[in-house]
C-alpha positions as CSV (number, residue, x, y, z in Angstrom):
1,M,114.6,78.6,128.4
2,D,112.4,77.5,130.9
3,K,109.6,74.7,130.3
4,F,106.6,73.2,132.0
5,I,105.8,69.2,131.4
6,I,102.6,69.0,132.7
7,Q,101.0,65.2,133.2
8,G,97.0,66.6,132.9
9,G,94.0,65.2,134.2
10,I,94.3,65.5,137.8
11,P,91.6,67.4,139.8
12,L,93.3,70.0,142.0
13,Q,92.6,70.2,146.0
14,G,93.2,72.0,149.0
15,E,93.9,75.5,150.0
16,I,96.2,78.5,148.1
17,T,97.0,82.1,148.7
18,P,97.5,84.7,146.3
19,S,100.1,86.9,145.9
20,G,100.1,90.4,145.5
21,N,98.6,92.4,142.5
22,K,101.1,92.5,139.9
23,N,99.4,95.5,138.4
24,A,99.3,97.6,141.4
25,A,103.0,96.5,142.4
26,L,104.5,98.0,139.4
27,P,102.7,101.8,139.7
28,L,103.5,101.6,143.4
29,L,106.8,101.0,142.9
30,A,107.0,104.2,140.4
31,A,105.0,105.9,143.2
32,C,107.8,105.8,145.6
33,I,109.5,107.9,143.8
34,L,107.5,111.4,144.4
35,T,109.0,111.2,147.7
36,T,112.5,111.9,149.5
37,E,111.4,110.1,152.4
38,P,111.7,105.9,152.9
39,V,108.7,103.9,152.2
40,I,108.1,100.3,153.2
41,L,106.0,98.1,150.6
42,H,104.6,94.8,151.5
43,N,103.6,92.1,149.7
44,L,105.4,92.8,146.7
45,P,105.2,89.6,144.3
46,E,108.3,88.4,143.2
47,I,108.2,88.1,139.9
48,N,110.0,89.4,136.7
49,D,108.3,92.4,136.3
50,V,108.8,93.8,139.7
51,K,112.0,92.7,139.6
52,A,112.5,94.8,135.8
53,M,110.7,97.7,137.6
54,R,113.1,97.3,140.9
55,D,116.1,97.4,138.4
56,L,114.7,100.4,136.8
57,L,114.7,102.5,139.8
58,E,118.1,101.2,141.1
59,S,119.2,102.6,138.0
60,I,118.1,106.0,138.3
61,G,119.4,105.6,142.1
62,V,117.2,104.4,143.9
63,V,117.8,102.4,146.9
64,L,116.1,99.0,147.4
65,T,116.4,97.1,150.7
66,Y,114.6,93.4,151.0
67,L,112.6,93.6,154.3
68,G,111.8,89.7,153.7
69,N,108.8,88.4,153.8
70,H,107.9,90.2,150.5
71,S,108.2,93.0,151.9
72,W,110.7,95.9,150.2
73,K,112.0,99.6,151.9
74,I,112.4,102.2,148.8
75,N,114.5,105.0,149.6
76,A,114.4,107.7,146.4
77,R,115.9,110.5,148.3
78,T,118.3,111.1,145.5
79,I,117.6,110.2,141.7
80,H,120.7,110.9,139.9
81,C,120.0,109.8,136.3
82,S,116.7,111.0,134.2
83,N,118.0,108.8,131.2
84,L,116.2,105.5,131.5
85,D,117.9,102.1,130.5
86,R,117.0,101.8,127.0
87,D,117.5,97.6,127.7
88,L,115.5,97.6,130.9
89,C,112.6,99.8,129.5
90,T,112.2,97.2,126.6
91,K,111.5,94.5,129.1
92,I,107.8,96.1,130.6
93,R,105.5,97.8,129.5
94,A,105.2,99.6,133.0
95,S,108.0,101.2,132.3
96,I,106.0,103.9,131.0
97,L,105.0,104.9,134.8
98,L,108.2,105.9,135.9
99,A,107.2,109.1,133.7
100,G,104.9,111.4,135.6
101,P,107.1,110.8,138.9
102,V,110.0,111.3,137.7
103,I,109.1,114.4,135.9
104,A,107.5,115.6,138.8
105,R,110.8,115.1,140.7
106,T,113.5,116.1,138.3
107,G,111.7,118.4,135.7
108,E,112.8,115.7,132.9
109,L,113.3,112.4,131.6
110,Q,114.2,110.7,128.4
111,L,112.4,107.8,127.9
112,P,112.7,104.6,125.5
113,P,109.5,103.1,124.0
114,P,108.6,100.7,126.9
115,G,108.2,96.9,126.1
116,G,106.0,94.5,127.2
117,D,103.0,92.2,126.0
118,V,102.7,91.8,122.3
119,I,99.1,91.8,122.2
120,G,98.1,94.5,119.4
121,R,98.6,98.0,119.4
122,R,99.4,99.6,123.2
123,R,99.0,103.5,122.1
124,L,100.9,106.1,124.9
125,D,98.8,109.3,123.3
126,T,96.9,109.6,126.6
127,H,100.0,109.1,128.6
128,I,101.4,112.1,126.5
129,L,97.9,114.0,126.3
130,A,97.3,114.0,130.1
131,L,101.3,114.9,130.8
132,E,100.7,117.7,128.1
133,A,97.7,119.0,130.1
134,L,100.2,119.5,133.5
135,G,102.4,121.5,131.8
136,I,105.0,119.0,130.4
137,K,106.4,119.2,127.0
138,T,106.8,116.2,125.3
139,T,109.3,115.5,122.1
140,Y,110.0,112.0,120.2
141,K,113.6,112.4,119.1
142,K,113.6,109.5,115.9
143,E,117.0,109.5,115.5
144,K,117.3,108.7,119.4
145,K,114.3,106.6,119.4
146,V,113.5,108.2,122.8
147,F,110.8,110.2,123.7
148,E,112.0,113.6,126.0
149,F,109.8,115.1,128.7
150,T,110.2,118.5,130.2
151,T,108.9,120.8,132.7
152,N,109.5,124.1,134.4
153,K,106.2,123.8,136.4
154,L,103.7,121.1,136.9
155,V,100.2,122.8,137.2
156,G,96.8,121.7,137.9
157,T,94.0,121.7,135.4
158,E,91.4,119.4,134.1
159,I,92.0,116.8,132.1
160,L,89.3,114.2,130.0
161,L,91.2,111.4,129.0
162,D,90.8,110.0,125.6
163,E,90.2,106.7,127.0
164,A,90.1,105.1,130.0
165,S,93.6,104.3,130.3
166,V,94.8,102.2,133.8
167,T,98.5,103.4,133.3
168,A,97.7,106.5,132.2
169,T,95.3,107.4,134.8
170,E,98.1,106.3,137.5
171,N,100.1,108.4,135.6
172,A,98.3,111.8,135.1
173,V,97.5,110.8,139.2
174,M,101.2,110.9,139.8
175,A,102.0,113.8,137.8
176,A,99.1,115.6,139.5
177,V,99.7,115.2,143.0
178,L,102.6,117.5,143.2
179,A,101.4,120.0,140.9
180,E,100.7,123.4,141.5
181,G,96.2,123.8,142.2
182,E,94.1,121.6,141.3
183,T,94.0,118.7,139.0
184,I,90.3,117.0,137.9
185,I,91.0,113.9,135.6
186,R,88.1,112.3,133.8
187,N,87.0,109.2,132.5
188,A,89.4,108.0,134.5
189,A,90.1,104.3,134.7
190,S,88.8,103.1,137.9
191,E,90.5,99.0,138.3
192,P,91.3,98.0,141.9
193,H,95.1,98.5,141.1
194,V,94.4,102.2,140.5
195,Q,92.5,103.1,143.5
196,E,95.2,101.1,145.3
197,V,97.4,103.6,144.0
198,C,95.5,106.7,145.4
199,Q,94.9,104.8,148.5
200,F,98.6,104.8,149.2
201,L,99.5,108.4,147.9
202,N,97.4,109.7,150.2
203,I,98.9,107.8,153.1
204,L,101.8,109.8,152.0
205,G,100.2,113.0,152.0
206,A,98.6,113.7,148.8
207,K,95.0,114.7,148.7
208,I,92.9,112.8,146.1
209,T,89.4,112.3,146.3
210,Q,86.7,110.2,144.7
211,L,88.9,107.2,144.8
212,G,87.0,103.9,142.9
213,S,85.1,106.4,140.2
214,N,85.6,107.8,136.6
215,T,86.1,111.5,138.3
216,L,89.7,112.0,140.1
217,H,89.9,115.2,142.4
218,I,93.5,115.8,143.2
219,Q,94.6,118.7,145.1
220,G,98.1,119.6,144.5
221,V,100.6,119.2,147.6
222,S,104.0,120.3,148.1
223,K,105.8,117.2,148.9
224,L,105.0,114.0,150.0
225,D,106.1,112.0,153.3
226,G,106.9,108.1,153.9
227,G,105.0,105.4,154.8
228,E,103.5,101.7,154.9
229,F,101.5,100.0,152.4
230,T,100.6,96.3,151.3
231,V,99.5,95.3,147.8
232,G,96.3,93.7,147.5
233,P,95.8,90.3,146.1
234,D,95.8,89.7,142.5
235,Y,92.5,89.0,141.3
236,L,93.9,87.6,138.0
237,E,95.8,85.0,139.7
238,V,92.6,84.2,142.0
239,I,90.7,83.5,138.9
240,S,93.1,81.9,137.7
241,Y,93.0,79.1,140.1
242,V,89.2,79.4,139.7
243,G,89.6,78.0,136.5
244,A,92.2,75.7,137.3
245,A,90.1,74.1,139.8
246,V,86.7,74.1,137.0
247,V,88.5,72.5,134.1
248,T,90.3,69.8,136.3
249,G,86.8,68.9,137.9
250,G,89.0,70.0,141.6
251,E,88.1,71.5,145.2
252,I,89.7,74.3,145.9
253,T,89.3,77.2,148.5
254,I,91.8,80.8,148.0
255,R,92.5,82.6,151.0
256,Q,92.5,86.3,151.2
257,A,91.1,86.5,147.8
258,G,90.2,90.0,147.5
259,P,85.8,89.2,147.0
260,E,85.1,92.5,147.0
261,Y,86.5,93.1,143.6
262,L,85.2,90.0,142.0
263,G,81.4,90.9,141.4
264,M,81.2,91.3,137.3
265,I,83.8,88.6,136.6
266,S,81.4,86.3,139.0
267,Q,78.5,87.6,137.0
268,V,80.4,86.7,133.6
269,F,81.5,82.7,135.1
270,Q,78.0,82.4,135.9
271,R,76.9,82.5,132.4
272,L,80.2,79.4,131.8
273,G,78.1,77.5,134.2
274,V,80.6,78.4,137.1
275,S,80.6,79.5,140.3
276,W,82.0,79.7,143.8
277,E,81.2,80.5,147.3
278,V,82.5,84.3,149.2
279,R,83.1,83.3,152.9
280,G,84.3,86.2,154.2
281,E,87.5,86.9,152.7
282,D,88.2,83.2,151.2
283,L,86.7,82.1,148.2
284,F,85.5,78.1,147.9
285,V,85.4,76.6,144.3
286,P,83.2,73.3,144.9
287,S,84.0,70.3,142.8
288,E,80.4,70.1,141.4
289,Q,79.9,73.0,138.8
290,K,77.0,73.3,136.3
291,K,79.1,73.8,133.4
292,V,76.5,74.8,131.2
293,I,76.6,78.0,129.0
294,I,73.3,80.2,129.8
295,P,72.1,81.7,126.4
296,D,70.7,85.1,126.1
297,F,67.5,86.3,126.0
298,R,65.7,83.3,123.2
299,G,68.2,81.2,122.9
300,A,70.3,83.5,121.4
301,I,74.3,82.7,121.4
302,P,75.7,84.4,124.4
303,E,78.6,87.1,124.2
304,I,81.2,87.9,127.1
305,S,82.7,91.1,126.3
306,V,85.7,93.1,127.9
307,M,84.9,96.7,128.9
308,P,86.4,99.1,131.3
309,W,86.1,97.9,134.9
310,P,84.1,97.2,136.9
311,S,82.8,95.1,133.7
312,F,85.1,92.4,132.5
313,P,88.7,92.9,132.4
314,S,91.1,92.0,128.6
315,D,93.3,90.0,131.3
316,L,90.8,87.4,132.1
317,M,89.9,86.9,128.6
318,S,92.2,84.0,128.1
319,I,91.0,82.0,131.2
320,A,87.5,82.5,130.3
321,I,88.3,81.0,127.0
322,V,89.7,78.0,128.4
323,V,87.0,77.5,131.0
324,G,84.6,77.7,127.8
325,T,86.1,75.3,125.9
326,Q,84.5,72.5,129.4
327,S,81.4,74.2,129.4
328,S,78.3,72.6,127.2
329,G,77.2,75.6,124.7
330,N,78.1,78.2,122.4
331,V,79.4,81.1,123.4
332,L,81.2,84.4,121.6
333,F,84.1,85.6,123.5
334,H,85.0,89.6,122.3
335,D,87.8,91.4,122.9
336,W,87.5,94.6,121.1
337,M,90.6,96.3,122.8
338,Y,93.4,94.0,121.6
339,E,94.0,92.6,118.4
340,G,96.3,90.2,119.1
341,R,94.7,88.5,122.4
342,M,93.0,85.9,120.3
343,Y,95.7,84.4,118.5
344,F,96.8,81.8,120.8
345,T,93.3,80.1,120.2
346,D,95.2,78.3,117.5
347,K,97.4,76.6,120.2
348,L,94.1,75.4,121.8
349,T,92.7,74.6,119.0
350,S,95.5,72.2,118.3
351,M,94.4,70.7,121.7
352,G,91.0,69.8,120.3
353,A,89.7,72.7,121.3
354,Q,86.4,73.4,119.0
355,I,86.9,77.3,118.5
356,V,86.2,79.3,115.4
357,L,88.4,82.1,115.2
358,C,85.8,85.0,113.4
359,D,88.5,88.4,113.7
360,P,91.2,89.7,115.3
361,H,89.0,90.1,118.4
362,R,86.3,87.6,118.4
363,C,86.2,83.6,118.3
364,I,83.3,81.7,119.2
365,V,83.8,78.6,121.3
366,N,81.6,75.0,121.2
367,G,81.9,73.0,123.9
368,P,82.4,70.8,125.8
369,S,85.5,69.9,124.0
370,E,88.1,66.8,125.2
371,L,91.4,68.5,124.9
372,F,94.5,66.0,124.3
373,S,98.1,66.8,125.6
374,G,100.1,69.4,123.3
375,N,104.0,70.8,123.3
376,V,103.0,74.5,122.5
377,D,104.8,78.3,123.3
378,S,103.7,80.7,125.8
379,P,103.1,83.8,123.9
380,D,102.3,86.5,126.6
381,I,101.7,85.9,130.5
382,R,97.6,85.7,129.9
383,A,97.6,83.5,127.4
384,G,100.6,81.6,128.6
385,L,98.6,80.6,131.6
386,A,95.5,79.7,129.8
387,L,97.5,77.4,128.3
388,V,98.3,75.9,131.9
389,L,95.1,75.3,132.5
390,A,94.6,73.8,128.9
391,A,97.1,71.4,129.6
392,L,96.2,70.4,133.4
393,A,92.9,69.4,131.8
394,A,94.1,67.6,128.8
395,K,94.9,64.0,129.2
396,G,98.1,63.1,128.7
397,E,102.0,65.0,129.1
398,S,101.8,68.2,127.7
399,V,104.9,71.0,127.8
400,I,104.5,74.3,127.6
401,R,107.4,76.4,126.4
402,N,108.7,80.0,127.1
403,V,107.5,80.2,130.7
404,A,109.5,83.1,131.1
405,Q,106.9,85.2,130.1
406,I,104.3,83.7,132.3
407,D,106.8,84.2,135.5
408,R,106.6,87.6,134.4
409,G,102.9,88.1,136.2
410,Y,102.8,84.7,138.1
411,E,105.2,84.1,141.2
412,R,106.2,80.5,141.5
413,I,103.0,79.1,139.6
414,D,103.8,75.5,139.3
415,E,105.4,75.4,143.0
416,K,101.4,76.7,143.5
417,L,99.8,74.4,141.6
418,R,101.9,71.7,142.8
419,S,100.8,72.4,146.0
420,L,97.3,71.8,144.7
421,G,98.3,68.7,143.6
422,A,98.7,69.2,140.1
423,N,101.7,67.3,138.2
424,I,103.6,70.2,136.6
425,I,107.5,70.5,136.4
426,R,109.9,73.0,135.7
427,E,112.7,72.2,133.1
428,N,115.2,74.1,131.6
């Protein structure tokens, strides 16, 4: 099991370019199943979750060819199996994304329960209800521990999602593009990666309108063609670099950062006393930061809460908490989505952070706190990277274990941080 050894207290300096968006890459790979024609995807991140998705596709007969420079050719002309490999499915939550496209192609699928980060209860109900609305019958076989999906015909309909789930929206969209007639999806998620999936499908010949809204209109087509698409930058990685620069007192430029998607995130970080400059497609993070928490009206403790896009995303909560430990004042963080998101804060407390865990969904941070070295385990992708940031800010040598969790979502993060001057090495 790999671990990071980090000497903290070094201000980061230089330029960095983020990898492709993990949360776009996974559904884009799944969407390639919808066409029998070759597809080329550019800027796919080389991370463990993407590798697991590629392995899943190959296990059902999809042919993937590496073209170099993060580009892959995907050919799903022949799918010889509708039973997904259990071990591969348990590696990633995104295995559920194969439900819509595989059923649309073959009319059936046996899907073991998906894996992924343990950050709380993660429902599949929204996926199942959406797929059933399109004419798919779903049965859970307890003895086999597998979901069985079957359909004779997909028919467009009006779907009201019971929550604005990103992956459920993507699943419903992928099934609906080959359904007969029109489908309207209301309360749809509108994150950048959802928009990218819709843009990609339209390139292949799908007819999806009102992209970026919470109501998607899809006119079904009989077939999709081939095409090419470039995965956009991972805004979660972008903000991770922002956080790393801020907590170390560094100054960096993030190239090709996709600033058009960072509006609400910028507002939230401004409440923590953190700002950046937009220079075309780049972000410049200056070393001079106020790092003073802005209270609510009449001096009330501000609350930073996650909400569906375009509000503040849950996946950035861990990063924001670490940044909050270095800002002057008190702030309440609230993640109502996942009851396990906050549990990593005890590791920050052991490193000197002043954090009160109110309940599984809320914590109060009092800053600034001087952080000290620690030996901690990475519990999930985002909390693991947040602990790396804490170690970069801390005095002394820290050890972050179980970094395979971080590798699931960040490509060569240790190498990239070293390019900015961080003293971080990987050991087995």
